OpenMM code with the backbone's topology and positions (N, CA, C; nanometers):
from openmm import Vec3, app, unit

residues = "MET THR ASP GLY PRO ARG PRO ASN ARG TRP ALA ARG MET LEU ILE GLN ILE ALA GLU LEU VAL ALA LYS THR SER ASP PRO ILE SER HIS ARG ALA THR ALA ALA ALA VAL LEU HIS HIS LYS VAL PRO GLY VAL SER TRP THR GLY PHE TYR MET LEU ARG GLN GLY ASP LEU MET VAL ASP ALA TYR GLN GLY PRO VAL ALA CYS LEU LEU LEU GLU ARG HIS LEU GLY VAL CYS TRP ALA ALA ILE ASP GLN ARG GLU THR VAL ILE VAL ALA ASP VAL GLU LYS PHE PRO GLY HIS ILE PRO CYS ASP GLY ARG THR ARG SER GLU ILE VAL VAL PRO LEU PHE GLY PRO ASP GLY LYS PRO ILE GLY VAL LEU ASP VAL ASP SER HIS ARG ALA ASP HIS PHE ASP ASP VAL ASP ARG GLU GLY PHE GLU SER ILE THR ARG MET LEU GLU SER ARG TRP ASN ARG".split()
positions = [
    Vec3(-0.7216, -1.6284, -0.4722),
    Vec3(-0.6230, -1.6665, -0.3715),
    Vec3(-0.6259, -1.8177, -0.3522),
    Vec3(-0.5110, -1.8698, -0.3217),
    Vec3(-0.5005, -2.0141, -0.3006),
    Vec3(-0.5544, -2.0499, -0.1628),
    Vec3(-0.5730, -2.1805, -0.1411),
    Vec3(-0.6191, -2.2270, -0.0107),
    Vec3(-0.5069, -2.2157, 0.0917),
    Vec3(-0.5437, -2.2072, 0.2190),
    Vec3(-0.4431, -2.2049, 0.3247),
    Vec3(-0.4671, -2.0927, 0.4224),
    Vec3(-0.3880, -2.0899, 0.5305),
    Vec3(-0.4110, -1.9924, 0.6365),
    Vec3(-0.3842, -1.8477, 0.5957),
    Vec3(-0.2818, -1.8224, 0.5137),
    Vec3(-0.2537, -1.6831, 0.4768),
    Vec3(-0.3649, -1.6230, 0.3915),
    Vec3(-0.4108, -1.6902, 0.2861),
    Vec3(-0.5227, -1.6325, 0.2106),
    Vec3(-0.6478, -1.6141, 0.2964),
    Vec3(-0.6705, -1.7059, 0.3888),
    Vec3(-0.7861, -1.6914, 0.4777),
    Vec3(-0.7704, -1.5692, 0.5669),
    Vec3(-0.6483, -1.5417, 0.6134),
    Vec3(-0.6231, -1.4222, 0.6949),
    Vec3(-0.6499, -1.2969, 0.6116),
    Vec3(-0.6065, -1.2975, 0.4854),
    Vec3(-0.6330, -1.1837, 0.3973),
    Vec3(-0.7829, -1.1633, 0.3773),
    Vec3(-0.8565, -1.2718, 0.3604),
    Vec3(-1.0022, -1.2605, 0.3427),
    Vec3(-1.0669, -1.2002, 0.4668),
    Vec3(-1.0202, -1.2399, 0.5841),
    Vec3(-1.0746, -1.1839, 0.7088),
    Vec3(-1.0421, -1.0349, 0.7216),
    Vec3(-0.9184, -0.9969, 0.6843),
    Vec3(-0.8826, -0.8550, 0.6911),
    Vec3(-0.9668, -0.7727, 0.5940),
    Vec3(-0.9917, -0.8257, 0.4758),
    Vec3(-1.0751, -0.7558, 0.3784),
    Vec3(-1.2143, -0.7319, 0.4358),
    Vec3(-1.2731, -0.8341, 0.4957),
    Vec3(-1.4062, -0.8199, 0.5554),
    Vec3(-1.4029, -0.7176, 0.6690),
    Vec3(-1.3019, -0.7255, 0.7547),
    Vec3(-1.2926, -0.6327, 0.8681),
    Vec3(-1.2803, -0.4882, 0.8205),
    Vec3(-1.1917, -0.4633, 0.7257),
    Vec3(-1.1735, -0.3265, 0.6765),
    Vec3(-1.2998, -0.2778, 0.6068),
    Vec3(-1.3636, -0.3632, 0.5263),
    Vec3(-1.4874, -0.3243, 0.4579),
    Vec3(-1.5962, -0.2864, 0.5580),
    Vec3(-1.6092, -0.3633, 0.6652),
    Vec3(-1.7101, -0.3321, 0.7672),
    Vec3(-1.6779, -0.2002, 0.8374),
    Vec3(-1.5511, -0.1759, 0.8660),
    Vec3(-1.5123, -0.0528, 0.9342),
    Vec3(-1.5332, 0.0696, 0.8460),
    Vec3(-1.4924, 0.0637, 0.7200),
    Vec3(-1.5034, 0.1815, 0.6346),
    Vec3(-1.6469, 0.2078, 0.5894),
    Vec3(-1.7347, 0.1097, 0.6050),
    Vec3(-1.8750, 0.1295, 0.5687),
    Vec3(-1.9429, 0.2335, 0.6585),
    Vec3(-1.8797, 0.2665, 0.7696),
    Vec3(-1.9394, 0.3583, 0.8667),
    Vec3(-1.9257, 0.5049, 0.8265),
    Vec3(-1.8465, 0.5338, 0.7244),
    Vec3(-1.8272, 0.6713, 0.6801),
    Vec3(-1.7975, 0.6737, 0.5309),
    Vec3(-1.8183, 0.7866, 0.4680),
    Vec3(-1.7859, 0.8007, 0.3261),
    Vec3(-1.6526, 0.8738, 0.3060),
    Vec3(-1.5824, 0.9035, 0.4132),
    Vec3(-1.4608, 0.9835, 0.4059),
    Vec3(-1.3395, 0.8999, 0.3659),
    Vec3(-1.2784, 0.9273, 0.2487),
    Vec3(-1.1635, 0.8491, 0.2037),
    Vec3(-1.0425, 0.8575, 0.2967),
    Vec3(-1.0211, 0.9712, 0.3610),
    Vec3(-0.9068, 0.9824, 0.4526),
    Vec3(-0.9269, 0.8885, 0.5712),
    Vec3(-1.0469, 0.8820, 0.6239),
    Vec3(-1.0771, 0.7882, 0.7324),
    Vec3(-1.0579, 0.6446, 0.6865),
    Vec3(-1.0963, 0.6167, 0.5627),
    Vec3(-1.0782, 0.4821, 0.5073),
    Vec3(-0.9304, 0.4453, 0.5022),
    Vec3(-0.8479, 0.5384, 0.4525),
    Vec3(-0.7047, 0.5096, 0.4415),
    Vec3(-0.6413, 0.4934, 0.5796),
    Vec3(-0.6796, 0.5773, 0.6742),
    Vec3(-0.6250, 0.5669, 0.8103),
    Vec3(-0.6627, 0.4329, 0.8728),
    Vec3(-0.7854, 0.3914, 0.8544),
    Vec3(-0.8329, 0.2651, 0.9105),
    Vec3(-0.7630, 0.1471, 0.8447),
    Vec3(-0.7542, 0.1488, 0.7119),
    Vec3(-0.6879, 0.0392, 0.6411),
    Vec3(-0.5409, 0.0298, 0.6822),
    Vec3(-0.4725, 0.1439, 0.6912),
    Vec3(-0.3315, 0.1428, 0.7316),
    Vec3(-0.3150, 0.0823, 0.8704),
    Vec3(-0.4020, 0.1196, 0.9629),
    Vec3(-0.3925, 0.0682, 1.1000),
    Vec3(-0.4158, -0.0828, 1.1051),
    Vec3(-0.5209, -0.1293, 1.0392),
    Vec3(-0.5512, -0.2726, 1.0414),
    Vec3(-0.4372, -0.3511, 0.9768),
    Vec3(-0.3953, -0.3094, 0.8594),
    Vec3(-0.2894, -0.3829, 0.7887),
    Vec3(-0.1588, -0.3821, 0.8675),
    Vec3(-0.1238, -0.2670, 0.9234),
    Vec3(0.0031, -0.2568, 0.9959),
    Vec3(0.0077, -0.3502, 1.1169),
    Vec3(-0.1048, -0.3661, 1.1820),
    Vec3(-0.1076, -0.4473, 1.3037),
    Vec3(-0.1430, -0.5935, 1.2792),
    Vec3(-0.1915, -0.6258, 1.1588),
    Vec3(-0.2329, -0.7639, 1.1336),
    Vec3(-0.1490, -0.8367, 1.0289),
    Vec3(-0.0646, -0.7649, 0.9553),
    Vec3(0.0229, -0.8307, 0.8591),
    Vec3(0.1589, -0.8490, 0.9273),
    Vec3(0.1978, -0.9726, 0.9541),
    Vec3(0.3243, -0.9960, 1.0247),
    Vec3(0.4447, -0.9426, 0.9475),
    Vec3(0.5399, -0.8868, 1.0221),
    Vec3(0.6684, -0.8491, 0.9651),
    Vec3(0.6750, -0.7162, 0.8929),
    Vec3(0.5683, -0.6370, 0.8959),
    Vec3(0.5749, -0.5073, 0.8282),
    Vec3(0.6315, -0.4014, 0.9221),
    Vec3(0.7007, -0.3041, 0.8634),
    Vec3(0.7612, -0.1977, 0.9430),
    Vec3(0.6985, -0.0615, 0.9152),
    Vec3(0.6336, -0.0470, 0.8005),
    Vec3(0.5671, 0.0786, 0.7636),
    Vec3(0.4527, 0.0439, 0.6705),
    Vec3(0.3361, 0.1021, 0.6959),
    Vec3(0.2176, 0.0743, 0.6147),
    Vec3(0.1445, 0.2055, 0.5939),
    Vec3(0.1268, 0.2441, 0.4694),
    Vec3(0.0567, 0.3702, 0.4490),
    Vec3(0.0301, 0.4026, 0.3038),
    Vec3(-0.0198, 0.5227, 0.2867),
    Vec3(-0.0615, 0.5697, 0.1554),
    Vec3(0.0155, 0.6948, 0.1169),
    Vec3(0.0492, 0.7015, -0.0098),
    Vec3(0.0953, 0.8245, -0.0724),
    Vec3(-0.0094, 0.8582, -0.1770),
    Vec3(-0.0546, 0.9835, -0.1783),
    Vec3(-0.1587, 1.0250, -0.2712),
    Vec3(-0.1047, 1.1319, -0.3649),
    Vec3(-0.1495, 1.1252, -0.4907),
    Vec3(-0.1107, 1.2265, -0.5879),
    Vec3(-0.1858, 1.3563, -0.5587),
    Vec3(-0.1096, 1.4629, -0.5425),
    Vec3(-0.1662, 1.5961, -0.5203),
    Vec3(-0.0898, 1.6930, -0.6097),
    Vec3(-0.1587, 1.7444, -0.7090),
    Vec3(-0.0981, 1.8373, -0.8055),
    Vec3(0.0296, 1.7794, -0.8667),
    Vec3(0.0251, 1.6517, -0.8999),
    Vec3(0.1363, 1.5851, -0.9663),
    Vec3(0.2450, 1.5324, -0.8753),
    Vec3(0.2315, 1.5552, -0.7445),
    Vec3(0.3303, 1.5078, -0.6483),
    Vec3(0.2724, 1.3942, -0.5649),
    Vec3(0.3585, 1.2982, -0.5266),
    Vec3(0.3181, 1.1933, -0.4332),
    Vec3(0.3500, 1.2413, -0.2926),
    Vec3(0.2439, 1.2683, -0.2156),
    Vec3(0.2554, 1.3210, -0.0800),
    Vec3(0.2093, 1.2147, 0.0190),
    Vec3(0.2772, 1.2073, 0.1333),
    Vec3(0.2392, 1.1106, 0.2352),
    Vec3(0.0972, 1.1405, 0.2829),
    Vec3(0.0263, 1.0359, 0.3161),
    Vec3(-0.1120, 1.0442, 0.3626),
    Vec3(-0.1173, 0.9613, 0.4913),
    Vec3(-0.2263, 0.8965, 0.5178),
    Vec3(-0.2419, 0.8160, 0.6392),
    Vec3(-0.1405, 0.7020, 0.6411),
    Vec3(-0.0760, 0.6827, 0.7570),
    Vec3(0.0200, 0.5729, 0.7691),
    Vec3(0.0401, 0.5331, 0.9136),
    Vec3(0.1071, 0.4173, 0.9301),
    Vec3(0.1494, 0.3644, 1.0589),
    Vec3(0.2966, 0.3289, 1.0468),
    Vec3(0.3760, 0.3645, 1.1483),
    Vec3(0.5176, 0.3327, 1.1471),
    Vec3(0.6002, 0.4567, 1.1714),
    Vec3(0.7329, 0.4463, 1.1498),
    Vec3(0.8199, 0.5612, 1.1738),
    Vec3(0.7901, 0.6761, 1.0775),
    Vec3(0.8432, 0.7929, 1.1097),
    Vec3(0.8231, 0.9111, 1.0262),
    Vec3(0.8605, 0.8789, 0.8820),
    Vec3(0.7779, 0.9264, 0.7899),
    Vec3(0.7933, 0.8950, 0.6486),
    Vec3(0.8473, 1.0138, 0.5703),
    Vec3(0.8925, 0.9856, 0.4487),
    Vec3(0.9226, 1.0933, 0.3546),
    Vec3(0.7901, 1.1640, 0.3247),
    Vec3(0.7892, 1.2952, 0.3294),
    Vec3(0.6654, 1.3694, 0.3066),
    Vec3(0.6310, 1.3800, 0.1586),
    Vec3(0.7322, 1.4003, 0.0763),
    Vec3(0.7157, 1.4197, -0.0675),
    Vec3(0.8173, 1.3308, -0.1380),
    Vec3(0.7709, 1.2506, -0.2344),
    Vec3(0.8609, 1.1611, -0.3075),
    Vec3(0.9011, 1.2252, -0.4407),
    Vec3(1.0311, 1.2258, -0.4664),
    Vec3(1.0800, 1.2841, -0.5916),
    Vec3(1.0111, 1.2160, -0.7086),
    Vec3(0.9683, 1.2975, -0.8043),
    Vec3(0.8886, 1.2477, -0.9163),
    Vec3(0.9616, 1.1416, -0.9986),
    Vec3(0.8876, 1.0331, -1.0222),
    Vec3(0.9287, 0.9242, -1.1116),
    Vec3(1.0565, 0.8528, -1.0679),
    Vec3(1.0809, 0.8523, -0.9356),
    Vec3(1.1888, 0.7741, -0.8767),
    Vec3(1.1297, 0.6844, -0.7696),
    Vec3(1.1935, 0.5734, -0.7427),
    Vec3(1.1540, 0.4868, -0.6329),
    Vec3(1.0404, 0.3927, -0.6673),
    Vec3(1.0097, 0.3090, -0.5701),
    Vec3(0.9112, 0.2024, -0.5884),
    Vec3(0.7695, 0.2580, -0.6023),
    Vec3(0.7353, 0.3583, -0.5243),
    Vec3(0.5998, 0.4152, -0.5322),
    Vec3(0.5716, 0.4728, -0.6704),
    Vec3(0.6667, 0.5489, -0.7223),
    Vec3(0.6477, 0.6037, -0.8570),
    Vec3(0.6489, 0.4936, -0.9620),
    Vec3(0.7262, 0.3878, -0.9415),
    Vec3(0.7263, 0.2764, -1.0365),
    Vec3(0.5860, 0.2157, -1.0465),
    Vec3(0.5188, 0.1990, -0.9323),
    Vec3(0.3824, 0.1440, -0.9331),
    Vec3(0.2863, 0.2377, -1.0059),
    Vec3(0.3025, 0.3687, -0.9863),
    Vec3(0.2184, 0.4670, -1.0564),
    Vec3(0.2471, 0.4608, -1.2071),
    Vec3(0.3749, 0.4696, -1.2431),
    Vec3(0.4128, 0.4767, -1.3841),
    Vec3(0.3816, 0.3477, -1.4600),
    Vec3(0.3963, 0.2322, -1.3922),
    Vec3(0.3680, 0.1035, -1.4575),
    Vec3(0.2218, 0.0632, -1.4448),
    Vec3(0.1490, 0.1346, -1.3561),
    Vec3(0.0058, 0.1066, -1.3328),
    Vec3(-0.0169, -0.0370, -1.2860),
    Vec3(0.0782, -0.0887, -1.2043),
    Vec3(0.0632, -0.2235, -1.1505),
    Vec3(0.1415, -0.2358, -1.0195),
    Vec3(0.1064, -0.3381, -0.9437),
    Vec3(0.1736, -0.3647, -0.8163),
    Vec3(0.3192, -0.3981, -0.8410),
    Vec3(0.4055, -0.3425, -0.7547),
    Vec3(0.5490, -0.3685, -0.7625),
    Vec3(0.5924, -0.4315, -0.6303),
    Vec3(0.6550, -0.5493, -0.6397),
    Vec3(0.7135, -0.6155, -0.5230),
    Vec3(0.8646, -0.6108, -0.5405),
    Vec3(0.9332, -0.5610, -0.4377),
    Vec3(1.0783, -0.5516, -0.4421),
    Vec3(1.1344, -0.6359, -0.3287),
    Vec3(1.2080, -0.7406, -0.3651),
    Vec3(1.2646, -0.8326, -0.2660),
    Vec3(1.3803, -0.7699, -0.1893),
    Vec3(1.4584, -0.6845, -0.2564),
    Vec3(1.5735, -0.6187, -0.1950),
    Vec3(1.5786, -0.4753, -0.2462),
    Vec3(1.5343, -0.3811, -0.1639),
    Vec3(1.5248, -0.2418, -0.2073),
    Vec3(1.6607, -0.1835, -0.2451),
    Vec3(1.7680, -0.2373, -0.1898),
    Vec3(1.9005, -0.1846, -0.2223),
    Vec3(1.9400, -0.2146, -0.3667),
    Vec3(1.8721, -0.3101, -0.4294),
    Vec3(1.8984, -0.3433, -0.5693),
    Vec3(1.7994, -0.2766, -0.6645),
    Vec3(1.7065, -0.1948, -0.6107),
    Vec3(1.6062, -0.1287, -0.6942),
    Vec3(1.6597, 0.0076, -0.7378),
    Vec3(1.6759, 0.0297, -0.8685),
    Vec3(1.7290, 0.1577, -0.9157),
    Vec3(1.6409, 0.2754, -0.8708),
    Vec3(1.7031, 0.3751, -0.8106),
    Vec3(1.6304, 0.4941, -0.7685),
    Vec3(1.5524, 0.4800, -0.6395),
    Vec3(1.5748, 0.3708, -0.5647),
    Vec3(1.5024, 0.3526, -0.4385),
    Vec3(1.5206, 0.4741, -0.3489),
    Vec3(1.4123, 0.5171, -0.2849),
    Vec3(1.4148, 0.6319, -0.1947),
    Vec3(1.4121, 0.5775, -0.0519),
    Vec3(1.5236, 0.5846, 0.0198),
    Vec3(1.5306, 0.5247, 0.1542),
    Vec3(1.4746, 0.6165, 0.2639),
    Vec3(1.3438, 0.6121, 0.2829),
    Vec3(1.2824, 0.6897, 0.3920),
    Vec3(1.3233, 0.6312, 0.5274),
    Vec3(1.3380, 0.4993, 0.5344),
    Vec3(1.3836, 0.4298, 0.6544),
    Vec3(1.4961, 0.3370, 0.6101),
    Vec3(1.6173, 0.3648, 0.6528),
    Vec3(1.7335, 0.2883, 0.6109),
    Vec3(1.7298, 0.1409, 0.6485),
    Vec3(1.6387, 0.1036, 0.7392),
    Vec3(1.6282, -0.0365, 0.7795),
    Vec3(1.5414, -0.1186, 0.6844),
    Vec3(1.4656, -0.0527, 0.5969),
    Vec3(1.3764, -0.1230, 0.5048),
    Vec3(1.4578, -0.2096, 0.4100),
    Vec3(1.4129, -0.3337, 0.3924),
    Vec3(1.4804, -0.4276, 0.3036),
    Vec3(1.3921, -0.4737, 0.1883),
    Vec3(1.2599, -0.4789, 0.2095),
    Vec3(1.1701, -0.5186, 0.1007),
    Vec3(1.0445, -0.4330, 0.1061),
    Vec3(0.9718, -0.4324, -0.0070),
    Vec3(0.8599, -0.3390, -0.0191),
    Vec3(0.7589, -0.3932, -0.1191),
    Vec3(0.6326, -0.3595, -0.0960),
    Vec3(0.5275, -0.3846, -0.1939),
    Vec3(0.4473, -0.2556, -0.2063),
    Vec3(0.4167, -0.2181, -0.3305),
    Vec3(0.3412, -0.0960, -0.3561),
    Vec3(0.2303, -0.1275, -0.4554),
    Vec3(0.1065, -0.0918, -0.4168),
    Vec3(-0.0113, -0.1169, -0.4994),
    Vec3(-0.0687, 0.0176, -0.5432),
    Vec3(-0.0828, 0.0405, -0.6750),
    Vec3(-0.1408, 0.1672, -0.7195),
    Vec3(-0.2910, 0.1730, -0.6918),
    Vec3(-0.3385, 0.2941, -0.6696),
    Vec3(-0.4813, 0.3214, -0.6498),
    Vec3(-0.5316, 0.4009, -0.7701),
    Vec3(-0.6536, 0.3708, -0.8145),
    Vec3(-0.7077, 0.4351, -0.9335),
    Vec3(-0.8390, 0.5064, -0.9032),
    Vec3(-0.8583, 0.6214, -0.9691),
    Vec3(-0.9814, 0.6975, -0.9557),
    Vec3(-1.0873, 0.6469, -1.0511),
    Vec3(-1.2042, 0.7112, -1.0507),
    Vec3(-1.3155, 0.6659, -1.1346),
    Vec3(-1.2853, 0.6736, -1.2841),
    Vec3(-1.1897, 0.7583, -1.3231),
    Vec3(-1.1518, 0.7701, -1.4636),
    Vec3(-1.0435, 0.6708, -1.5039),
    Vec3(-1.0019, 0.5838, -1.4076),
    Vec3(-0.8995, 0.4847, -1.4357),
    Vec3(-0.7576, 0.5359, -1.4243),
    Vec3(-0.7409, 0.6618, -1.3861),
    Vec3(-0.6071, 0.7192, -1.3709),
    Vec3(-0.5575, 0.6981, -1.2281),
    Vec3(-0.4258, 0.6809, -1.2106),
    Vec3(-0.3712, 0.6635, -1.0755),
    Vec3(-0.3974, 0.7860, -0.9881),
    Vec3(-0.4323, 0.7596, -0.8609),
    Vec3(-0.4548, 0.8679, -0.7636),
    Vec3(-0.3611, 0.8565, -0.6440),
    Vec3(-0.2889, 0.7451, -0.6335),
    Vec3(-0.1984, 0.7250, -0.5213),
    Vec3(-0.1556, 0.5805, -0.5134),
    Vec3(-0.0954, 0.5449, -0.3992),
    Vec3(-0.0485, 0.4084, -0.3780),
    Vec3(-0.0663, 0.3679, -0.2323),
    Vec3(-0.0780, 0.2377, -0.2115),
    Vec3(-0.0610, 0.1757, -0.0807),
    Vec3(0.0818, 0.1235, -0.0798),
    Vec3(0.1602, 0.1653, 0.0184),
    Vec3(0.3015, 0.1314, 0.0280),
    Vec3(0.3230, 0.0575, 0.1592),
    Vec3(0.3846, -0.0616, 0.1522),
    Vec3(0.4101, -0.1409, 0.2727),
    Vec3(0.5555, -0.1876, 0.2688),
    Vec3(0.6263, -0.1637, 0.3797),
    Vec3(0.7683, -0.1970, 0.3905),
    Vec3(0.7901, -0.3038, 0.4966),
    Vec3(0.9057, -0.3718, 0.4852),
    Vec3(0.9490, -0.4675, 0.5861),
    Vec3(1.0990, -0.4536, 0.6065),
    Vec3(1.1437, -0.4786, 0.7284),
    Vec3(1.2864, -0.4812, 0.7571),
    Vec3(1.3489, -0.6130, 0.7124),
    Vec3(1.2664, -0.7063, 0.6662),
    Vec3(1.3144, -0.8365, 0.6188),
    Vec3(1.3240, -0.8358, 0.4659),
    Vec3(1.4331, -0.8861, 0.4121),
    Vec3(1.4454, -0.9008, 0.2669),
    Vec3(1.3474, -1.0077, 0.2188),
    Vec3(1.2998, -0.9913, 0.0962),
    Vec3(1.2133, -1.0898, 0.0299),
    Vec3(1.0920, -1.1274, 0.1152),
    Vec3(1.0315, -1.0280, 0.1775),
    Vec3(0.9216, -1.0543, 0.2716),
    Vec3(0.7862, -1.0740, 0.2032),
    Vec3(0.7635, -1.0104, 0.0888),
    Vec3(0.6316, -1.0119, 0.0248),
    Vec3(0.6288, -1.1060, -0.0946),
    Vec3(0.5117, -1.1692, -0.1147),
    Vec3(0.4971, -1.2639, -0.2250),
    Vec3(0.3631, -1.2432, -0.2938),
    Vec3(0.3268, -1.3351, -0.3833),
    Vec3(0.2024, -1.3207, -0.4594),
    Vec3(0.0778, -1.3314, -0.3722),
    Vec3(0.0835, -1.4050, -0.2627),
    Vec3(-0.0311, -1.4110, -0.1713),
    Vec3(-0.0536, -1.2724, -0.1110),
    Vec3(0.0555, -1.2067, -0.0714),
    Vec3(0.0437, -1.0703, -0.0189),
    Vec3(-0.0065, -0.9751, -0.1275),
    Vec3(0.0463, -0.9877, -0.2490),
    Vec3(0.0004, -0.9028, -0.3586),
    Vec3(-0.1501, -0.9149, -0.3766),
    Vec3(-0.1998, -1.0366, -0.3823),
    Vec3(-0.3436, -1.0577, -0.3991),
    Vec3(-0.4215, -0.9982, -0.2823),
    Vec3(-0.3694, -1.0143, -0.1604),
    Vec3(-0.4374, -0.9610, -0.0427),
    Vec3(-0.4419, -0.8096, -0.0425),
    Vec3(-0.3263, -0.7457, -0.0636),
    Vec3(-0.3229, -0.5991, -0.0665),
    Vec3(-0.4071, -0.5453, -0.1821),
    Vec3(-0.4004, -0.6097, -0.2974),
    Vec3(-0.4804, -0.5645, -0.4116),
    Vec3(-0.6292, -0.5771, -0.3847),
    Vec3(-0.6725, -0.6844, -0.3179),
    Vec3(-0.8160, -0.6990, -0.2891),
    Vec3(-0.8639, -0.5865, -0.1989),
    Vec3(-0.7811, -0.5452, -0.1054),
    Vec3(-0.8195, -0.4370, -0.0143),
    Vec3(-0.8205, -0.3036, -0.0878),
    Vec3(-0.7214, -0.2777, -0.1724),
    Vec3(-0.7217, -0.1507, -0.2448),
    Vec3(-0.8376, -0.1443, -0.3437),
    Vec3(-0.8717, -0.2542, -0.4080),
    Vec3(-0.9857, -0.2530, -0.5012),
    Vec3(-1.1164, -0.2263, -0.4265),
    Vec3(-1.1291, -0.2809, -0.3053),
    Vec3(-1.2490, -0.2544, -0.2257),
    Vec3(-1.2561, -0.1054, -0.1906),
    Vec3(-1.1438, -0.0476, -0.1494),
    Vec3(-1.1426, 0.0952, -0.1163),
    Vec3(-1.1772, 0.1794, -0.2390),
    Vec3(-1.1181, 0.1469, -0.3527),
    Vec3(-1.1494, 0.2204, -0.4758),
    Vec3(-1.2986, 0.2141, -0.5071),
    Vec3(-1.3590, 0.0988, -0.4888),
    Vec3(-1.5020, 0.0863, -0.5200),
    Vec3(-1.5860, 0.1769, -0.4314),
    Vec3(-1.5419, 0.1983, -0.3076),
    Vec3(-1.6127, 0.2907, -0.2170),
    Vec3(-1.5924, 0.4361, -0.2625),
    Vec3(-1.4708, 0.4691, -0.3065),
    Vec3(-1.4402, 0.6071, -0.3442),
    Vec3(-1.4934, 0.6439, -0.4815),
    Vec3(-1.5073, 0.5457, -0.5693),
    Vec3(-1.5390, 0.5722, -0.7089),
    Vec3(-1.6855, 0.5540, -0.7430),
    Vec3(-1.7712, 0.5586, -0.6438),
    Vec3(-1.9147, 0.5405, -0.6692),
    Vec3(-1.9720, 0.6564, -0.7471),
] * unit.nanometer
topology = app.Topology()
chain = topology.addChain("A")
for resn in residues:
    res = topology.addResidue(resn, chain)
    for name in ("N", "CA", "C"):
        topology.addAtom(name, app.Element.getBySymbol(name[0]), res)
């Protein structure tokens, strides 16, 4: 991460979440805690949460924000793009993203980070939305990825 206040804020959030999740080995508690911290500490987000792969489907998991889509149609939308491409996807304008799934019609931009199991296969995603277009950038990508990698290291021991 580059120097400056935003990367420093991301570093502090990483430390805070790591300290909180160290208190339990339960991945669901980890996801709930991470979603809560990120939702309340990342400015401008409207929805923060996880979708986890269950029997080949992406199902909603721990989140903060308005009611979410419970099940995402396979291989459509930003969440599935992150799974299928095995990399973080940042969308500046969701209305221009082919196959976007509008769980909240007010969402304008999105970042989705894939999560990987001990075998290196995708197990889910961290999905964060904003009502502002072009809200997420590479500093956010690095921050969200650092937090997901920390969570994976706890789960994949």
